[in-house]
Every structure is written in C-alpha cells, then in structure tokens.
MISERO-612282 format. One record per residue (C-alpha): chain; x, y, z. Coordinates in Angstrom, 1 decimal. Example, Ala and Ser with C-alpha at 12.3 -4.5 7.8 and 13.67 -1.06 7.14 Angstrom:
   cadena        x        y        z
        A     12.3     -4.5      7.8
        A     13.7     -1.1      7.1
END
This chain:
   cadena        x        y        z
        A    -25.1    119.4     37.7
        A    -25.6    120.8     34.2
        A    -29.6    119.4     34.1
        A    -30.3    122.2     36.3
        A    -29.6    125.1     34.4
        A    -30.9    123.9     31.2
        A    -33.6    126.2     29.7
        A    -37.2    125.0     30.0
        A    -41.0    126.1     29.7
        A    -41.6    128.6     32.2
        A    -45.6    127.5     32.6
        A    -45.3    125.5     35.2
        A    -43.7    127.5     37.4
        A    -46.8    129.6     36.9
        A    -49.6    127.0     37.0
        A    -47.8    126.4     40.4
        A    -47.6    129.6     41.6
        A    -51.3    130.3     40.5
        A    -52.1    126.8     42.7
        A    -50.1    127.1     46.0
        A    -52.0    131.1     45.6
        A    -55.4    129.2     45.9
        A    -54.3    126.5     48.5
        A    -53.2    129.3     50.6
        A    -55.8    131.5     50.8
        A    -58.1    127.8     51.6
        A    -55.6    126.7     54.5
        A    -55.3    130.3     55.8
        A    -59.4    130.9     55.3
        A    -60.0    127.7     57.3
        A    -57.7    128.9     60.2
        A    -59.3    131.9     60.7
        A    -63.0    131.3     60.6
        A    -62.5    127.7     62.3
        A    -59.7    127.3     64.5
        A    -59.8    131.1     65.6
        A    -63.0    132.7     65.0
        A    -65.0    129.5     66.1
        A    -62.4    126.8     67.8
        A    -60.9    129.8     69.3
        A    -57.6    127.8     69.6
        A    -55.3    131.0     68.9
        A    -56.2    132.7     72.3
        A    -53.4    133.3     73.8
        A    -54.9    133.4     77.2
        A    -55.2    129.6     76.7
        A    -52.3    126.9     76.9
        A    -50.6    126.4     73.6
        A    -48.4    123.1     73.0
        A    -45.3    124.8     71.5
        A    -42.5    123.1     69.5
        A    -38.9    122.5     71.6
        A    -36.7    125.2     70.5
        A    -39.1    127.8     69.8
        A    -40.9    128.4     73.2
        A    -41.5    132.0     72.7
        A    -43.8    131.9     69.7
        A    -47.3    132.6     70.8
        A    -50.3    134.1     69.6
        A    -51.4    137.9     69.2
        A    -53.6    138.9     71.2
        A    -57.2    140.3     69.4
        A    -58.1    141.7     66.9
        A    -54.1    141.5     65.7
        A    -54.5    138.3     65.2
        A    -57.2    138.5     63.4
        A    -55.7    141.4     61.2
        A    -52.7    139.1     60.7
        A    -54.5    136.0     59.0
        A    -56.6    138.7     57.1
        A    -53.2    139.5     55.9
        A    -52.0    136.3     54.7
        A    -55.1    136.0     52.7
        A    -54.1    139.2     51.2
        A    -50.6    137.6     50.3
        A    -52.3    134.4     49.0
        A    -54.0    136.8     46.9
        A    -51.3    138.3     45.5
        A    -49.3    135.8     44.9
        A    -51.9    134.7     42.9
        A    -52.0    136.9     40.5
        A    -48.1    137.7     40.5
        A    -48.2    141.1     42.0
        A    -45.5    142.0     44.8
        A    -44.4    138.4     44.5
        A    -40.8    138.4     46.1
        A    -42.7    140.5     49.1
        A    -45.6    138.8     49.2
        A    -44.2    134.9     48.9
        A    -41.8    136.4     51.7
        A    -44.5    137.6     54.1
        A    -46.6    134.8     53.0
        A    -43.9    132.6     54.5
        A    -43.0    134.2     57.4
        A    -46.2    134.2     59.3
        A    -47.5    130.5     58.2
        A    -44.3    129.4     59.4
        A    -45.3    131.3     62.6
        A    -49.0    130.2     62.6
        A    -47.8    126.5     62.1
        A    -45.3    127.1     65.4
        A    -48.3    128.3     67.1
        A    -49.6    125.1     68.0
        A    -47.8    121.7     67.6
        A    -51.3    119.9     68.6
        A    -52.5    120.9     65.1
        A    -49.1    119.9     63.4
        A    -49.9    118.2     59.9
        A    -47.8    116.6     57.4
        A    -49.0    119.4     54.6
        A    -48.8    122.1     56.9
        A    -45.1    120.8     57.3
        A    -45.0    120.7     53.4
        A    -46.3    123.6     53.0
        A    -43.8    125.9     55.1
        A    -40.9    124.3     53.1
        A    -43.3    125.3     49.8
        A    -43.4    128.4     50.9
        A    -39.6    129.2     51.5
        A    -39.1    127.6     48.1
        A    -41.6    130.2     46.5
        A    -40.2    133.0     47.6
        A    -37.2    131.8     45.6
        A    -38.6    130.2     42.5
        A    -39.2    132.6     39.2
        A    -42.7    131.5     39.0
        A    -44.1    136.0     38.7
        A    -41.8    136.1     35.1
        A    -44.7    135.4     32.9
        A    -48.6    136.0     33.4
        A    -48.2    138.1     36.1
        A    -49.1    141.3     37.9
        A    -45.2    141.9     37.9
        A    -44.5    141.4     34.2
        A    -47.2    144.4     33.4
        A    -46.4    146.5     36.4
        A    -42.7    146.2     37.1
        A    -40.7    143.6     35.5
        A    -42.0    144.6     31.6
        A    -40.7    141.7     30.2
        A    -41.9    138.3     29.9
        A    -40.2    135.1     29.7
        A    -41.3    131.5     27.5
        A    -38.1    129.5     29.8
        A    -35.8    129.7     32.8
        A    -33.5    126.8     34.6
        A    -34.8    123.7     35.3
        A    -33.9    123.9     38.9
        A    -36.7    125.6     40.5
        A    -39.0    122.3     38.7
        A    -36.3    119.4     40.1
        A    -37.1    121.0     43.8
        A    -40.7    120.7     43.3
        A    -40.5    117.4     41.8
        A    -38.6    116.4     44.5
        A    -40.5    117.6     47.4
        A    -43.5    115.9     45.9
        A    -41.2    112.9     45.0
        A    -39.9    112.4     48.9
        A    -43.5    112.6     50.3
        A    -44.4    109.8     48.2
        A    -41.5    107.5     48.8
        A    -41.4    107.9     51.9
        A    -44.8    107.1     52.8
        A    -44.6    104.2     51.3
        A    -41.5    103.5     52.9
        A    -43.4    103.7     56.1
        A    -46.2    102.0     55.3
        A    -44.0     98.6     55.3
        A    -44.7     97.8     58.8
        A    -46.5     95.2     60.7
        A    -49.7     97.1     61.0
        A    -50.2     98.0     57.7
        A    -50.0     94.5     56.4
        A    -52.7     93.8     58.6
        A    -55.1     96.3     57.2
        A    -54.2     98.6     60.2
        A    -55.4    101.1     61.0
        A    -57.8    101.4     58.3
        A    -59.9     99.0     59.8
        A    -60.8    100.7     62.3
        A    -61.6    104.2     60.5
        A    -63.3    103.2     57.6
        A    -65.9    101.1     60.1
        A    -65.9    104.3     61.9
        A    -67.5    106.0     59.0
        A    -70.7    103.5     58.8
        A    -72.8    106.6     59.3
        A    -71.7    108.4     56.4
        A    -74.4    109.5     53.4
        A    -74.2    107.1     50.5
        A    -71.1    105.4     50.6
        A    -71.0    104.0     54.6
        A    -72.2    101.0     53.7
        A    -69.2    100.2     51.1
        A    -67.0    101.8     53.6
        A    -67.4     99.1     56.4
        A    -66.8     96.3     54.1
        A    -63.4     94.8     55.3
        A    -62.0     94.2     51.9
        A    -61.6     97.9     51.3
        A    -59.6     98.3     54.2
        A    -57.2     95.3     52.7
        A    -57.6     97.2     49.1
        A    -57.3    100.5     50.3
        A    -53.9     99.8     52.4
        A    -52.4     97.7     50.0
        A    -53.3    100.2     47.1
        A    -52.0    102.9     49.2
        A    -48.6    100.9     49.8
        A    -48.4    100.4     45.9
        A    -48.9    104.1     45.1
        A    -46.3    105.6     46.9
        A    -43.8    103.2     46.4
        A    -44.1    102.9     42.2
        A    -45.9    106.2     41.1
        A    -42.3    108.5     41.3
        A    -41.1    106.1     38.9
        A    -44.0    105.5     36.9
        A    -44.3    109.5     36.2
        A    -40.7    109.8     35.1
        A    -41.9    107.7     32.4
        A    -44.1    109.0     29.7
        A    -45.9    105.5     28.7
        A    -46.9    105.2     32.4
        A    -47.6    108.9     33.7
        A    -51.1    108.7     32.7
        A    -51.4    105.9     34.4
        A    -49.7    107.2     37.4
        A    -51.9    110.1     37.5
        A    -55.0    108.5     37.4
        A    -54.6    106.6     40.5
        A    -53.3    109.7     41.9
        A    -56.1    111.6     41.6
        A    -58.3    108.5     42.4
        A    -56.1    108.3     45.8
        A    -56.5    111.9     46.9
        A    -59.8    112.3     45.9
        A    -61.1    109.3     47.8
        A    -59.0    110.3     50.9
        A    -60.8    113.5     50.7
        A    -63.8    112.1     50.7
        A    -63.5    109.7     53.2
        A    -61.1    111.8     55.5
        A    -61.8    115.7     55.5
        A    -58.3    116.2     55.4
        A    -58.3    119.6     53.9
        A    -56.0    120.9     51.1
        A    -53.2    118.4     50.9
        A    -55.4    116.2     48.8
        A    -55.5    119.1     46.1
        A    -51.6    120.4     47.0
        A    -50.5    116.6     46.0
        A    -52.4    116.4     42.8
        A    -51.1    119.9     41.3
        A    -47.7    118.6     42.7
        A    -48.0    115.5     40.8
        A    -48.9    117.1     37.8
        A    -45.3    118.8     37.3
        A    -43.6    115.3     36.6
        A    -45.4    116.0     32.8
        A    -43.2    117.9     30.6
        A    -42.7    121.4     31.8
        A    -44.7    122.7     29.1
        A    -48.2    121.1     30.2
        A    -50.2    124.0     30.8
        A    -49.5    125.3     27.4
        A    -51.0    122.3     26.1
        A    -53.9    122.5     28.2
        A    -54.6    125.8     27.1
        A    -54.1    125.0     23.4
        A    -56.5    122.0     23.9
        A    -59.1    124.3     25.8
        A    -59.0    126.8     23.0
        A    -59.5    124.5     20.0
        A    -62.7    122.9     22.0
        A    -64.0    126.3     23.3
        A    -63.4    129.1     20.9
        A    -64.6    131.3     24.1
        A    -61.4    130.3     25.8
        A    -59.3    132.1     22.5
        A    -60.1    135.6     24.2
        A    -57.5    135.0     26.9
        A    -54.6    135.0     25.4
        A    -55.6    137.8     23.1
        A    -56.8    139.7     26.2
        A    -53.1    139.1     27.5
        A    -51.5    140.0     24.3
        A    -53.0    142.8     24.4
        A    -52.5    143.7     28.1
        A    -48.2    143.1     27.2
        A    -48.7    145.5     24.2
        A    -50.5    148.2     26.1
        A    -47.8    148.3     29.0
        A    -44.8    147.5     26.2
        A    -43.8    144.6     27.7
        A    -41.1    142.6     26.2
        A    -41.4    139.1     25.2
        A    -38.0    136.6     25.9
        A    -38.1    133.2     23.8
        A    -35.2    131.7     25.5
        A    -33.8    131.8     29.2
        A    -31.7    134.6     29.2
        A    -31.0    134.3     32.5
        A    -26.7    133.7     32.6
        A    -25.9    132.9     35.7
        A    -22.1    132.7     36.3
        A    -19.9    129.8     37.8
        A    -20.2    130.9     41.6
        A    -23.6    131.2     41.0
        A    -24.1    128.0     39.6
        A    -22.0    126.1     42.4
        A    -24.0    128.3     45.1
        A    -27.0    127.3     43.7
        A    -26.3    123.6     43.1
        A    -24.6    123.3     46.5
        A    -28.0    124.6     48.2
        A    -30.4    122.0     46.3
        A    -27.5    119.4     47.0
        A    -27.9    120.4     50.8
        A    -31.6    120.6     50.5
        A    -31.8    117.2     49.4
        A    -29.5    115.8     51.5
        A    -31.8    117.2     54.8
        A    -34.9    115.7     53.2
        A    -33.5    112.3     52.5
        A    -31.9    111.6     56.0
        A    -34.5    113.3     58.2
        A    -37.6    110.9     57.7
        A    -34.9    107.6     58.4
        A    -33.9    109.5     62.3
        A    -36.4    107.3     64.3
        A    -34.0    104.1     63.7
        A    -31.9    106.3     66.0
        A    -34.2    105.4     69.0
        A    -35.7    102.3     70.1
        A    -38.4    100.8     70.2
        A    -41.8    101.4     67.6
        A    -41.8    104.4     66.2
        A    -45.7    104.8     66.2
        A    -45.7    103.8     69.9
        A    -43.0    106.4     71.2
        A    -43.5    109.6     68.5
        A    -39.9    110.1     68.9
        A    -38.6    110.5     65.3
        A    -42.4    110.5     64.0
        A    -42.7    114.1     63.0
        A    -41.5    115.6     59.7
        A    -40.7    111.9     58.1
        A    -44.1    111.8     55.8
        A    -45.6    108.6     58.4
        A    -48.7    109.6     57.2
        A    -52.2    107.9     58.5
        A    -50.3    104.7     59.9
        A    -51.7    104.8     63.3
        A    -54.8    105.0     65.5
        A    -54.0    106.0     69.4
        A    -56.2    106.2     72.1
        A    -55.2    107.8     75.7
        A    -56.3    108.2     79.2
        A    -55.1    108.4     82.5
        A    -54.5    111.6     85.1
        A    -52.0    113.6     86.1
        A    -51.2    113.9     89.5
        A    -48.9    117.2     91.3
        A    -46.9    116.7     94.7
        A    -45.8    119.2     97.0
        A    -42.6    117.1     98.1
        A    -42.3    120.2    101.3
        A    -45.8    119.5    102.6
        A    -46.9    115.9    101.1
        A    -50.0    117.4     99.4
        A    -51.3    115.9     97.0
        A    -53.8    117.1     93.5
        A    -55.2    115.3     90.7
        A    -55.1    117.8     87.5
        A    -57.8    117.2     85.1
        A    -56.0    117.9     81.4
        A    -60.0    119.0     80.2
        A    -59.9    122.1     82.8
        A    -56.8    123.1     80.4
        A    -56.9    121.9     77.1
        A    -59.4    122.5     73.9
        A    -61.0    119.3     72.3
        A    -58.5    118.5     69.9
        A    -55.5    119.1     72.4
        A    -57.1    116.6     74.8
        A    -57.1    114.2     72.2
        A    -53.9    114.1     71.3
        A    -52.2    115.0     75.1
        A    -52.1    111.6     76.4
        A    -50.7    109.7     72.8
        A    -47.6    112.0     72.3
        A    -44.6    112.1     75.0
        A    -43.4    115.1     74.1
        A    -47.0    116.8     74.8
        A    -47.7    114.6     78.3
        A    -44.1    116.1     79.5
        A    -44.9    119.6     78.6
        A    -48.5    119.6     79.7
        A    -46.2    118.0     83.2
        A    -44.1    121.0     83.4
        A    -47.3    123.8     82.9
        A    -48.6    122.0     85.9
        A    -45.4    122.3     87.3
        A    -44.8    125.9     86.8
        A    -48.3    126.5     88.1
        A    -47.9    124.8     90.9
        A    -44.8    126.2     92.0
        A    -46.5    129.4     91.9
        A    -50.0    128.8     93.9
        A    -47.9    126.7     96.5
        A    -44.7    129.1     97.0
        A    -42.2    125.9     96.6
        A    -40.0    124.9     94.1
        A    -40.6    121.4     95.7
        A    -42.8    120.3     93.4
        A    -43.3    116.8     91.4
        A    -45.6    115.7     88.7
        A    -46.7    112.0     88.0
        A    -48.4    110.4     84.8
        A    -50.4    107.6     85.0
        A    -51.6    107.1     81.3
        A    -52.6    104.1     79.4
        A    -52.8    103.8     75.5
        A    -53.7    101.3     73.1
        A    -52.1    101.4     69.6
        A    -54.6    100.5     66.4
        A    -56.0     97.0     66.5
        A    -54.2     96.2     70.4
        A    -55.3     96.4     73.7
        A    -54.8     99.3     76.2
        A    -51.1     99.1     77.8
        A    -49.3    101.3     80.5
        A    -47.9    104.5     78.6
        A    -46.0    106.3     81.0
        A    -44.0    105.1     84.4
        A    -46.1    107.1     86.7
        A    -43.0    106.5     89.3
        A    -41.0    108.8     87.7
        A    -41.5    112.6     88.2
        A    -41.7    114.4     84.9
        A    -41.0    118.0     86.4
        A    -37.5    117.2     86.6
        A    -37.4    115.3     83.0
        A    -36.5    117.1     80.0
        A    -37.2    116.3     76.0
        A    -34.2    115.4     74.0
        A    -34.1    115.5     70.2
        A    -31.1    112.4     70.7
        A    -31.7    110.5     73.4
        A    -35.2    108.0     74.3
        A    -37.5    109.0     77.1
        A    -37.2    106.8     79.6
        A    -40.4    107.6     81.3
        A    -42.3    106.0     78.3
        A    -43.0    102.3     78.8
        A    -42.3    100.3     75.7
        A    -44.7     98.6     73.4
        A    -45.2     94.9     74.5
        A    -46.5     93.3     71.5
        A    -46.5     89.8     73.5
        A    -48.9     90.6     75.7
        A    -51.8     92.0     72.7
        A    -53.5     90.1     70.7
        A    -55.6     91.1     67.3
        A    -59.6     91.5     68.5
END
C-alpha cells in the first residue's frame, strides 16, 4: 500500500474540485428551478416514494425547501473557489444525500455516484492549492499530495465503466435492445431525427457502448492508448447528452475520465494555453501576486507525514470502500429471475440504460369486514414521473399499496383492509405479460433486501417473441 502515499501533483485534485463545484451548482439548480418550483416535486403535502430504511426522510415545507436548495447552491460556489472547504463540502454532502433520499422516483445513477463523490470530497485535500482557503486560512500552497485521493477518484470512475459494461452482457443488449425502441422514438428530433431512426445506429451504439465500458479503463491505464480512450469517451458521452438529455452525468464522466492522465495534466494544459494564448499568462501572475500579498508559503513537496497508525487507518478504509463497491453490483445474482424484470438488485449496480419497461393496471382496496371493494387510481396520488415508474418497480408498487392500506384503514376505521394489484408490464421488445399476482394481499407483504417477492410474476421468455 506504499503507492497510496507517494506524492503526486495536487493539480488534478484542484481540477476535480472546480469541476465538481460547477456540476454540483448545475444539478442543484435543476432541482430547484425545474423539479421544485416548476413541477412541485418536493411538496410535503404530496405522496413521496421513500427508500426502505429511510421512510422518515421527507421534504421541508415552504419556504424552507427553497432556502435549503439555495443554500446548497451557495455551498457549491464555495467548493468551486475552495473557501470554507471542509464546512462547504460537509454541508453539501449531507444536503445532497438528503435530497437524494427524499424521492426514490427521481433515482439516477449519476445521483447515486454524486452522493459518494460528495462524501469523498470532504476528505480530499483539494483546498491546499489555488483556493480561497490558501489565501485566508491555510497560508500554505502545496504542489504535491499523497496519491490516495486521486486513486479513489479513478477507482470510482473505473467501477462505473467496468460494471456498466458487465451489465450489458445480456441477450437483450446483444439484440440492440432497448436502443432500437428508444432511438426510433427520437425520430422527430431536429436535424438528427432521420439518422436516429436508422436501425444500424442502434446496433453501433449497443456494441460500441459495450466495448467502451469494458475496455476503456485498461486503455486509460496505458499511455499509448490513453488519448484514443479519451476521444471515444468524449464522443460517447456527448452523443448521450444530445440524444437522451441525461443531466450532468456525461460531463461528470468526462471530467472523471481525465483523471486517468498524469496527475499534473492541468498544469500542462495551463502551460499550453499560456503559450498559445498570451492573455492566459496573466492568470499565474495574478495568482502569484495574491500569494505574495497574503504571505502564503509555497510547499514544493508533500510534507504531510502520516504516522503508521494513520497509514493503516487510511489504507484499511480504502480497502473496505473498494470491497463494498466491487461486491454490491453483483448482489442481484442472489435473487432468482431476470433483474431487469424483477428490479431486485438493480439499483446501485451501474445497470444503466438497459431496459425499457412499460406497465399498467389497477389497485383494488377491500374492506374485509364489509366486503366493500374500491378501485384506486394512482394518477390521483402521483406525479407524472412517479406514475410512469410505479407500475414497473415492485418496491414502489408495494409502497403505494401500503399507502392505500393506511389511508383506507383510517377512512373505514378498521384494520381489516386488503390491497390487490393487477398489473401487466412489457420489457424491451417483448409483449405485455402479468407482473403481479393479483390474489396476494399486498397490505400484508413486506419488502426484504434478502428475499425474493413471491407476488412478482416471473418473466416468461418462451411466450414472448420479437416484434
């Protein structure tokens, strides 16, 4: 583990601090303006799908929710400039994780990744150079720092790429599904719509995406293939941005991919810009003037000497963190059935853009004392985004059934309430089939992280044919 404590240029950590801060600002701004102000997605009076184990998390009432999101914007600005770094990263990490937990219907892989990166940023020494803290608090600017911080950033991106590739090794992806369906649905896009509906493009993107995810990390680790890997990553992520509009994830991935270059690559880029564009030469002069004015000492090597105990603690923590992220994506093998169908073990496993699912059906609530039966319309309770997902995610089906149970127990003044769900779904190119056992009372079912849900009907491949 000695390599974790070898000094490397700190400039990569400064780069990711600035990139993280800018992307954090953009992501929170989207939460505030679109989801909160425009869609009202964080209204505490509305129904919210919560994560099991975190049912106590709920949105704040107005104006506190708006003020809270604005405070996260301020924290992201402080992260970018490196001022009050420890406080701002800690506050942002807690706040972003809270927003992530408020609504399960908004789950995205980049949100999950950003939660982990937010926590990691607290411990990264990214404020020790080119930051407000260097000028006002630390009074020292470091040129180097131990490699462990950069190693963890590379590890996270490597896990996303590699497990994203592993997940694509399945029958549907080899048949260019669900990209065939999705790209045809983009035929009306301006300028590129005619190209997107061509079937060859779905095949190219399917196999190209598989190859990129599986081989990009080895290519990034070797100098001769590094630039080719970066070019492929930029092309891949920008294409996803144009076609699918998936938020900050492509930009975050590009920034994280750059970290596989030499740790001092931001310095080399800066030197190139200064040579090519003379106006950039004023930036280091300006910064050096600030350092001199504030009596900041320049430390040309890593002077952070860790005790043997500290090294063991850091190395042990890194090993445990790596083992966690290497094992969690495989947990769906613990369950029976196709994970794209059952969703058991799907989240947190980097199974990205692998399935297109549609569903529909109805919920019925029954008073067992009087045999009164009532059909419940999910649209009366859910937002459009929640409504699209409730029929295709078993944990959401169960959670909504429990919400109906609780509501009608209070309304009918009895505990003898049963809830049944009759739902049909289709996965990728297949036809619709039954998704839930409509004779099982979901009011009495409980969700388990370690046990299959018996009320989910298994996927019957033999009855389904390609369209």
